[in-house]
C-alpha positions in Angstrom: -40.8 -17.0 37.0 -39.0 -14.2 38.9 -35.7 -16.2 38.7 -35.8 -16.1 34.9 -36.5 -12.4 34.9 -33.6 -11.9 37.2 -31.3 -14.0 34.9 -32.5 -11.9 31.9 -31.7 -8.7 33.7 -28.2 -9.9 34.6 -27.7 -11.0 31.0 -28.7 -7.6 29.7 -26.4 -5.9 32.1 -23.6 -8.2 31.2 -24.0 -7.6 27.5 -24.1 -3.8 28.1 -20.9 -4.0 30.0 -19.3 -6.2 27.3 -20.4 -3.8 24.6 -18.9 -0.9 26.7 -15.6 -2.7 27.1 -15.5 -3.6 23.4 -16.0 0.0 22.5 -13.2 1.1 25.0 -10.9 -1.5 23.5 -11.7 -0.3 19.9 -10.9 3.3 21.0 -7.7 2.3 22.6 -6.5 0.4 19.5 -7.3 3.4 17.4 -5.4 5.7 19.8 -2.4 3.3 19.7 -2.5 3.2 15.9 -2.6 7.0 15.8 0.4 7.1 18.2 2.3 4.7 16.0 1.6 6.8 12.9 2.8 9.8 14.7 6.0 8.1 15.7 6.5 7.1 12.1 5.9 10.6 10.9 8.4 12.0 13.5 10.9 9.4 12.5 10.6 10.5 8.9 11.0 14.2 9.8 13.9 13.5 12.2 15.8 11.4 9.7 15.2 14.0 7.0 16.5 16.8 9.2 19.4 14.5 10.3 18.4 15.0 13.9 20.1 11.9 15.2 19.1 12.2 18.8 15.3 12.5 18.1 15.6 9.9 15.3 17.3 7.4 17.5 14.8 7.9 20.3 11.8 7.5 18.0 13.3 4.6 16.2 14.0 2.8 19.5 10.3 3.2 20.4 9.2 2.0 17.0 11.4 -1.1 17.3 9.5 -2.1 20.4 6.2 -1.8 18.5 7.6 -3.7 15.5 7.1 -7.0 17.4 3.3 -6.6 17.3 2.4 -4.1 14.6 2.8 -5.0 11.0 2.9 -1.4 9.7 5.9 -0.5 11.9 7.7 -3.6 10.8 7.2 -2.6 7.1 8.3 0.9 7.8 11.5 -0.1 9.6 12.4 -2.7 6.9 11.8 -0.1 4.2 13.8 2.6 5.9 16.7 0.4 6.9 16.7 -2.0 3.9 17.2 -4.8 6.5 15.0 -7.6 7.8 13.3 -6.6 11.0 15.0 -9.4 13.0 18.4 -8.0 12.0 17.3 -4.5 13.0 16.0 -5.6 16.4 19.2 -7.6 17.1 21.3 -4.5 16.2 19.2 -2.3 18.5 19.6 -4.8 21.3 23.4 -4.8 20.8 23.5 -1.0 20.8 21.4 -0.8 24.0 23.7 -3.3 25.7 26.8 -1.4 24.6 25.3 1.9 25.8 24.5 0.2 29.2 28.2 -0.7 29.5 29.3 2.9 29.2 
């Protein structure tokens, strides 16, 4: 009988840990989404002000997120008027050219 009680106690503790981890993951995903939205906002402002240095920096960060975040992909495609694969290839070519300097 005590063996079953012990197993139940472990199961309850495991579920509590799982719930805690799930909540942490949920919070981290929200934080990441907020960061992405901030990057998009900064990109809009930088491009509107023609601040090329900031715009390029933010856009390079956004291109890294574009591989896994649909809202970033849509934004980049809308702003550039190009398919995301073309934009990423152009960014890679620019990074390589800058590395050669």
